[in-house]
N, C-alpha and C positions, 0 to 999 in steps of 0.2 A: 504494500500500500504506500501511496505517497500523500503527503499533506497538501491541503488546499493552500493557495497563495495567501489568503487572509490569515490562516493559522501560522504559516511561516513568518509572515510579517509581524504577528503578535509576539511570537517567541523572540525574534530578533530585536524587536523594540525593547523588550524588557531585559534581554541578555546583553545587548551591545548598543543600546540607544538607537537602534534602527539604521545605523549607517556605518560605512567604512571609515569616514572621518572620525567619528566618535571612537570606533575601535582603535584606530591608529594612535589616537591621542591618549586614551585612558586604559585600554585593555590589551595592547599588544605585548605587554610584559606580564609575567605571572602576578596574580593578585590573590588576596584573601577576602572574600565577600562578607565575612563575619559569621557569627553564630556557630553552627556545627560544621561549617564548610571546611574543605581542605584547600590547598594551593590550587588555584583555578587558572587554566590556560585556554587560549583559543576562544571559542564561543561556548561558554558555560561548561567547559570540560573540567570537572572536579577530580583532581588526582587523589583526593581522600577516599573516593568511592569507585575508582576506575582501575584498580590494580590489575585485574585480569586482562583488560583490553589495551592497556597503555602501549605495550611494545608493538602490537599489531597495528595500532592506529597511528603511532607517531615516530617509530624508529627510522623510517625512511624520509622523514620530513625535518629532522633535527640533526644538528651536528652531534658527534659522539659525546663531546663534552656536555652539551646541553641535555642530551638524553640521559646520560649517567647522573647528572646532578638532579634533574627532575625526578628520576627514578627513586632517589633517596627520600622524596616527599610522599611517595605512595602510601596510602593508608593513614596519613597524619590528618586529623580533623580537629576542629575547635582551636584551643589555645596552642596545640602542637602544630597545627597547620599555619597558624599566624606566625609562630616563632620561626618556621622554616622559610618564610618569604625572603628574608634578608640574604639567604644563600643563593637565591635564583632570580632575584629581581632584575639582574642585568640581561637576562635572556630575552630575546625578541622573537615572537611567533608571527611570521608574515601573514597578512590577511588571506592570501591565496591558500596557504596551508590550513589556516583555521577554517575557512569555508569548505575546503575539500573534506576535512575530517567531519565537520558538521553534517554535510549532505550525505556522505557515503558511509560513515561509520556511526555517528552519534544518533541521527534521526531514526535509522532502521532499528537500532537497539531500543529506543524509547517507544517506538511504534509497537514493537513486539511486547514490551513490558506493559503497555496500555491494554493491548488485546488480552494478555494473560490476567491482568488485574481486574478488567471489566469485560467479562464475556458478553458477546453481542454488541460491543461498542462499534464493531465494523458495520452494523446496520444503522448507525446514526448518519445523518447528513454529513458531508465532508467537513464543513466548518465546525460542527459540533464535535465530531471525532477529533479534529485537530486541536480544539480547545482542551479536551481531556488529555491529549498528548502533552500539551503545554503544562498542565497540572502535574503530570507524572515526571516530566522533564525537571520541574522545579522541586517537587516534593518526594519523588521516588514512588514506587508502586506498592509500598507496604500498606496492607489493610489489616487492622486488628480491632480490638474492643476498647481501646483507649479513647479518652475524650478528644484528643488531638486528631484522631483518625475517624471519628464517627461519621463525618460527611462522606469520606471515601467509601466507607462501608455501606452507607445508604445508597450511594450511586451504584455500587455493585448490585445491591438488592433490586434497585429499580430496573437495571438492565437484564437481570435474570428472568424477570417477567413470567415466572412460572413455566419457563421453557416454551412459551408460545411463539417465540421468534418474531414478535412484532414490536416495533418501537413507534409510538404515535406522538402526536404533538404534546399531549399531557405529560408523557414520560420525559420529553425533552425539556419542558418547562420545569419539571421537578428536579432534573439534573442541574439545570442552570441555577435553580434556587439553592441547591446544596453547595455548588461551587461558590456562589455569592456568600453563603453563610460561613464558608471557610475563612473569609476575610477577618472574622473575629479574632483570629490567632495572631494578627500583626497590626501594629498601630498604623494609622494613615499618616505617612511621612511625605509631605509635599516636596521636601528638599532632596529626596532620594531618587536616583535614576532607575532603581530597581525596587520600587515600592511594591511589596507583595500584597498589601491590602488592595492597591489599585489593580494589580495583575489579576487577582481573583475576580474583581468586578469586570475587567475587560474580557476575561475568559467567559464569564457568565453572559455578557452581552453578545459575544460571538455565538455562543450556543443558541441563544434566543433568536438571533438573526437568521438562523438556519431553518426556522419553521416556515 
């Protein structure tokens, strides 16, 4: 499956400010987005959670020195990821390499994770499906009984539909509502270029627009 143009635009807007100019200025060097993140390179490629795929995705796109130094940050998250930034901050990831990995490696991975986390998600309209991929891209595919994941669990329940294989407008509205409710987990920060509160609302709006 491929994502709709609107879904890709949404993801790029919140990951890299929507433009190469923003990427080159702020994101071409490894960064630490905060929270539980690890060292992040390219377009939202978090080395704290990408240990299994890093060599396949990046070895032929980095110098041996850059590859080896970034390899030492694999699996480091939170404060450990933050502390590791100083050792790799001089590395530059070219735009072309970042986009190649995003399109050919990263997005297929998250599409597969979305389909696994949300059975029948492929029966949603393309923009609605793409919005769920954006959610998984940002939050990961974990679904459990915790309060932080209750909306993810409810979306899964909505899509299971008693196995009747139908997704109607009311289901889509319910899914959009659950995504919007997720915004409760993050403060609305107008000064942030990657405001997760606003991202959830943008994803919900995209889902509703697909009806």
